[in-house]
N, C-alpha and C positions, 0 to 999 in steps of 0.2 A: 823405042819413042812412046809407043800406046801404053806398055806396062807403066813407064815413067808418069804418063798422062793421068794413069787410073789412080795410081799412087798419090800425086798430086789431088785429085779430087778426093780420095779418101780421108787424106790428111785437113784438108779443108772443112771437109763435113765433120770431123771428129773434133776439131777445135771450136767448131761453130756450135755444138748440138746445145740445148738447152738445159741439158743435165750433165751430171758429173760420171766421167767415164774412166775405169782403171782395169789395164790390161795386164794378165801377168801369164807368165810362161808355166810349163811344169812345173819348174822349181821353185815358183811363188816370185821370181824374178820380175821386177816391172818392165813389161814392154814400151806400153805408152799411157799416158796419162793427158787430160785436157786441161783446161784453165778454169772450166766450170766446176770440176774436183779441188783444185788449189782454192779457190775462192768459197767453197763451201765449207771447208776444214780449215781455213785461215794458213794454209801452208806458208810459212817465208822462203819461197823458192819458186824457181822457174819450171814449167813441167819436164823439158829436157834432163834438168838437173837430178830429177827422180828416176829416170829409167836407170835400168841395172840394181836398183836398190830391192831389198829384202823385203817383201811384204808381211812377211811372219811377224818379224821384228816391228814393223810398222803397226800391224791391226794391234799388237799387244799396245802401243802408245797412243791409237787412235780411239781404243775405247773407253776411256777416259771421256771422251766428247760425247759419248752417248748415256742416258739418263740410266737406264738399264744394261749395265755393260754384259753381264753375263750372259743375256738373252744374246745380245750383239754376238757375242765372243761361239755361243752355241750355235748360231744360225751359220756363222762364217764356217766354221770345222764340219757343221752338216753338210753344207754345199760340196764343201773341197770333197768329202767323203764320197759323196752319193753321185756328182758329177750330173745333177739333173737340174733343169730350169725351175728357179723357186722364187718367191717375192715374200718380204715382210716388211711392215712398217715401225719405224723407231724413232723415239723422241731424243733429240740431240739437245744439248745446252743451250742457252739463252732462248728457249721457248720455242725451239725451230723442230722441223718433222722432215723426214727422209723415208722414200719407199727405196728399199735395197733392192735391186733386181740381179740374180745371178743366172749368168747364161754360160755353158761352157762353150770354151772357144775350138771350135772345130775346122782343122783344115785337111781337105782332101779325104776327108770320112774319118780322119783320125784326131783324136783326143790332144790338143796341142798347149791348153792354158785355161783361163779362167776370165770371165768379164764379169766386171761388176758395175751396174749402171746405179748410180745415187739422184735418184729424182726429189727435187726439192719440192715437198708437198705442204710447208708451212702453211702458204695461204690458202690451200685449199683446208686444209685442219681448221684453222681459222674460221675460216668463211662456213663451214659447216657448223661449228661451233656457235658462231655469230646466229646463222640462221635459227639452229634448235634453240638457243637462248631467246631470241626473238619469237619464236614460234611458243615455246612454252610462255613466255613472257605476256601476249596477247592472249594465249588462251587462258592465263589465270585472271587478268583483266575481264575478258568477257566471262568467265566463270564466277566472279566477284564483284561484278558491277551490281548493284542493286534493283536488277532488272531481269526479267524475263525475256531472252533473246533466242531466237530460233531463226532458221533460213530452210525456206522452201525452195523447191524446183517448180517448174512450171506446172506443173501435173498435181501439186500442193502434197508431194511427200518430202517428210523432213530429211533434210541434208545436215543440221548440226542444230544441238540443242546446248544449251549450257547449265551449269548446274543449280544456277538458281531456279532454271524453268522446272528441271525436274533432278531431286537432288539423289535419287537412287540411281547409284553407276550402272546396274545391270539393265534397270528400264530406260535409261537414257541410251544406252546403247543398243537395246533393242529397237527402240524407236526410229532411229535412223534407217531410211528409206520406206516407212509407213505413212501411213494417214491419221489423220481424226479418227476417222472411222475403226481402223485396227484400234486405235487407244479405246475409245468408247467401249468397244465388244471386249478387250481385255480387261479393261478396268469395271466394266460391266454399270457403266453411265448411263444417263438419257442421250439416245443417238441425234436428238435434237441440236446438242452443242455442234455436232459434226456437218449437220446441214448448215446450220448458222454459219460456222465458220469458212465451210467452203464455198458458201454466197459473199462473203467478206473477200475471198481470195479471189472470186472471178471479178469481184467489182475493178480490183487494183489490176489485173491481169488486162481486163478489156480499156481501163482508161489510161494504164500506165502512170497513176499519180497515188501520191499517198493518201493513205484512207484509215480513219481512225473511230474507235466507238469506246463505250465503256461498259463494263462488265460490273454488274453487283450481286454478290452473293451473300448469304447468312452463316456466318460461323457456328461452331459450336455452342458459342459463349453466349450467342443471340446478337452479336454486333454485327454490323453490316460493313463487309470489306467493298472497296471498288478498286478495280482495275483499268488503267486505261491501256487498251491495245491499238498497235498502229503498225500499219503494213508499210513497207516502204519498199518500191522497185527498185530494182538495180538494173540499168540498161546500159549495152555495148555503146561502141561507138556510132552503128548503124542504128540506136534506138530500137534496138531488138531486147525483150525483157528476157534477161537471162535466169534471175531467180528474185525473190522476194524476203526481205529481211522486215522479220516481225519483233516488235518490242511489247513486253508486258510492266507497265509501271503503278506500283500500287500509290495510289493517289488518296488515300483513306484520308490518311493526316492533312494532306495538303487541302481537300474539299472542308475537312473540320476547320483549318485555318483560313481559308477563303471564307467558310462563312461567320467567324468570328472577325473579320477583319469588313467583313459586309456590314455586319452588326456594330461594330465599333466605328464605322464610318457613320452609320446612320445615326450613332449616338453623339459622334462630334457634330454633326449636322445639325442636329437638334441643339447640342450645348451653343454652338456658335450663334443660333436663333436666337437663343436667350440671353446672350452677353449683352451688357449695356454697351460696350466698346465696341466701334465697327473694326471688322478685322476684314480686310480684302487680299488678293492676290493681282499680280501683273504681270505681263508679259516682259522680256528682256528691254524693251522700247519703252518701258513704261504706261504701257496702257492696261485700264482694268479689265482683268478677266472674271472675277468672282468679289461677290463681297456680302457679308451677312444681311439679316433684316434691321439693325441697328443703323445702317445706311440710312434706310427711307426715314426713320425715325428722329436722323439726325439732320439730315438735309432736305427731307419731303421730296427727294427725288427717286424715281423706280429704277430698276436694274436696267429697262431698255433704255432709260435716257443718259445713264452712265456707263455700260459695258462698251470697251472699245476704246474709249475716251481717254485722254493723259490724264496721269495723274495730276500735275501741275498746273492743268486747265481750270482746276478749281481752287488754285491756290490765288489769293485778292493780292497778295502783296508781292511785288518784283523780287524782293530780295530774298523770298523763300523758294521762289521759283528758281533764281540763280544758283542758290545752293543745293537744290535738288538737281538741278542740271549737272554741275560738278561731282555731285555724288555719282550719277550715273556714268560719267565718264570716267571716275576715278577706280580703276581695278583693285587697287589695294585697299579700298575703304569699303567694307563689308555692311556695317550698320550706320545709321542716320538717326537723331533725334532732335527735332526741331518743334518750337511753338509758333503756329502760324493761323492766320484768318482763312476759314475755309467758306466757300461761295456755297449759298443753299439754295431752295428755289426763289425765296422771296428775301432773304436778307444774308447774315453769314454768322458763323459760330467762331469762337475761340477755341483750337483744339492742340494738343500736344500728340504731335504726329512721328510714329515711329517706323523706321523702313529696314529690311534686312534682304541681302541678298543671297540668291541659292545658285550654285555653282554645279557642273556636271562633273565627271572624274577628271576630265581635260583642262579643268577651271574655266570652262567658258560659263558666261553669264544664262543661265535659263530661266528665271522669273525672280521677282521680287514679291516679298509679302509683306504686310505691315499692321498697324492698328492707328485708328483715330481716338483720341478721348478727350470727351466733352470739359473743357476747362473754363468754360465762359464766366460761371459764378466765381471760381476761382481766380480768374483774371479781374473780375471785378473787385473781390477782394485784395487782390495784390497791387492792384493801382492805388486805394484806399492805403495798405499798408505801404507804399511808397511815398505817398503823400506825408503819412506817419512820420516815416525817417527821413524824408525831407525835412520836416519840421524840427525833428530831435536834431539833425545836423546843425540848423541854425541856432538852436537852442546850445549846442555844444559850443559852436562858433561864439555866440554870444558870453558863454562860459568862460570860455578861453580867454576871450577880449578883457572880460571884467577881472579875471584873475591877474594876467597880467598888468593892466591898468592899477588895481590895487596893488600889487607888488611893488609897481613903481612909484604909487602915491605914497606908500608908505614906508619903504626902503629909502626914500629920497630924503624926507624929514628926519628919519633915524639916524642918516648918517650925519646930518646936520646937527641933531643932539649929541651923537657921539664926539663930534669935532669942538662942541662947546664943553663938553665935559672934560675932554683932554684938556682945554685950554683952560679950564678954572683948577684942573690940578697943577699946574703949572703955576697959576696965581697964587695959589695955595700954599706953593713952596715958602712963599714970603711970609707967612702968618705963623703964627706959634705953634708949639709942637703938640699942645692939647687939642687946638683946633684942627691940626693936620690931621692928627688920628681919627677925630671925629668925623672928619669930613671925608677920609678916604674911604671908610666904611661904606658912607652912602655914596661915593662916587662908585667902587666897586659893583655894589647893587645896582644902579642906573647902568652901567657897562654890561652886566650880567644879564639884565632884563632885555637890553638894546640886542645884544648877540640872539639871545632866545629868539625876540621876535622876529630877528633878520633869518635865523634858522628854519623857523617856521615857515615865511614868507617863500623862501627856498624851495622848501619841501613841496609847498603847496603849488608853485610853480610848475615843478619837477613832475608832479601829479597829474598837473594840467596838460603836460605835453605826452605823459605816458598816453593817459586814457583817449586823448584824441589821436593817437599812433604818430606823432610827432617825435618820435625819439628814434635815432639811429643807432644801432650797436655797432662796434667798432672791435672786433675780436682779435687778440694777440695773444700769443704765448709768454706767459708772466711766470715769475718765481712767487708763489701764492704765500709761501711760508715767509720770505723776506718782507714782501708786501705789508702782510697782516703784522710782523713783528716792527716793522718802521711805525705801523699804525698805532700799535700798543704802546711805544715809547713817545710818539709825538702827543697825542690824544687821550691815553688812558694812563699817564703816571704823574697826576697832580697828587698833591699832599692831600691827607684826608681822605682821599678817595679809594675805595677796596681795590685791591690789585688783581688782575685777570690771571687764573691758571692757565698758561697755554701749554699745550701739547700736541705732536705729531706723531701719527702711527702709520707705519709703513713707509717706503721709500720713496721721497718726493719727486716728484717729476713737473716740468713746465704745463700749465694749465690755460687753455684758451678763453681768455674773460676780458671784458672789457671794464677795467679796473675802475676808470670814471664814475661808471654806473654801479658796479657791483661794490664798490666801498660801501653805499649806502647801506647794503644788506648788513653788513659787517658791524657798523658804525652804530645803526638803529637797534639791532640785536643786543649788542654790549652795552649801550646806552640804557636799554629797557633793563638789560639784566642786572645792573649796578642800580638803577634808580629803585627799582622794587624789590633789592636786596640789602639795603642800607645796616649796619651793623650787625648783618648775618654772615654765614658762610661766605668765602670769595666764588664769584663765579667762575663757570671754567669754559674754554674753547677748546674744542679737539678738531685737528683735521686727519681724516682717515684718507690715504692714497690706496685704493682698490683697483682691481683688474679691469672693470668695467665703468666705475665712476668715483667721483670725488665726493666724499661726505663731511659735511661740518656740522658739528654740533656746539649748541650754546646752550649751558645747564647753569641756572641759578637756584637759589634756595630761600627765594623770597616769599611774597604772599600768594603767589599761584593764580590761577585763574579759574572762577567756577565754571562747572561743566556746563550750565546752561549757556554762557557766554562764548564758549569756543566757537560754534558754527558761524558766528558773526563777526570773530575776530579779526578777518581780514577784509573787513567792508571799510570804506571811508568813513572817518571821523567816529569810528565804534571803539569804545572802552570797555574794559570790564568793570563790574559793577561793586566791585571789593578796593578801588584804588583811591578812593576816600579824597584827602586832599592833595595828593601826589599828582605834580602837573602831567600835563600832556596834551597831545592834539588829536590823538586818533589817526594819526597819518602815515606814521611811521611804517606799521607792520605793513598797510596796504601798498605803501611803495617797497618793503621786503619782498612781497610775494610778486609783483608786476616787475621787478628787477631779476629777479630768480627764474620767472618765466620766459623773459627775454632770451637768458642763457639756456634755454630749453631745460630748465631744471625743473625740482617740486619740492615744497617747504611741507612740512607735518609739524606738529606740534602735541605734546603729552603735557600735560598740568593736572596737578592737585591742588586745592587751595589750602595754603598755609604751609603746604610743602616745597613749593617752586615748580619750575617750568622747564621744559627742553624741547629747543627748537631744532630740528634737523633739516638739513639742505642736501639734496642730491643733483650733480652736477654730473651730468653723462659726456663721457669723452668723446 
């Protein structure tokens, strides 16, 4: 019973050991194996199923799980042959590591088999690698940080020195455990350096606080080098000083930059003082914190009378105060520019104010800066200009009313005259043929002149609407080629009139136009081309359908335009100096220009006197 209990206890211990156990007899047959061994090598069987199997063939199969299988097999064979306790570490697949321990199996003093213990040391290996990597990592950091770093014990002996402090590896190794006195003797430098540094060390030792100072020395090239020395005490949980970390930072360039910054700040301060405009700064609440001397010149108020007061307290208009208040509360609005009346010591000034917010990295408002520009004189001029604009507007309104009145007063009697002429034509039908032919000529002349005057008044009325901004454009996609074709057939196909050569280049596509307005462009350009090209080559009309725009060209071979007249060609009631007795009002081309620009287009003209003219219109898509 006692033996059975011992066996059970041994079996329990074997199963629960934290490493793999493989026990073989003399013939290398498996006596026992635990679950840890099964799991380590991912064997798809229970421990009891392996009992009695031949380990020689199993070792041959298992060697493939070892990264260096020959070494593994050599170790197995060596142990079996020597029957002496031995240990070796191996790397197995999947980046795992084991420590294999061989112990000969002895019963009652006699050799009874082989006991193999597989200790999974993967975590230990990984931890050691990690520690070694970290140690090297931090050592590299300390060595290559651009600063001298040393560690002293409480007796001022060097414990650690990085490469930046001493670049020579041998000297750096020699200095560990030494003091500054040893270094000064070894390098044959002034011993006062060691006295001074020991004094600084004692200050930290006694105060247990950070201490710093600056060392300056002259280099071989004559330049001065400045090193900031810092001693930082390291205290344990009981506030006992264990060691002191020393830092040495080359601040030569920093000092130079600080000097430049100070000089720049002084220059900027001087510049601000000389500025005509007020430059100021305020805190996040809007209270003045700084202003240049221009403030005193503008307001006759001193800094003492102004600092800490709210910016808007100097605004005389409630609307400006409200706008500034909204600006402060609106986190999305960075800048604000307004015109306002600024209170001065005895009166006020008109100023143009600009404000801009400054935020920290967390987008929290830190301060506000801005300017006040005196625009009092400009404001007075602006008032005068507004009065002029107001009067011009009134004149334009009178002009528009006059044009509409004249148009109505002229067109109404013209309609009556036209009706009377038409009635006379009917009455004339009962007269003799000789009188009919004679009167017909006069009737047609009267009708033609009435229509011309009517067209003139229509153009004058339209021009008045355009110049006063009373024309609304209604863009619609139209078939431009068809519209122009119909126009040519209806209005430009009279007998004895020159024919228009019409050509289309490119694949036509619908164009967004207000045809009721744009038709004036085509009619006026074609009418001019015919009017100034009588008895000469036919005028040409070409439409180019291009990728970025539609281009319309009207070309004639008529009398052309003198070079000196081209700059004023698109002015109201302006005509070329060479038109002679050819009738015209000087309104057509200004209408063409206005209608083109209403469509966001442009018009250009090329002309040579006695050779003709080319008008080109560009309509963007």
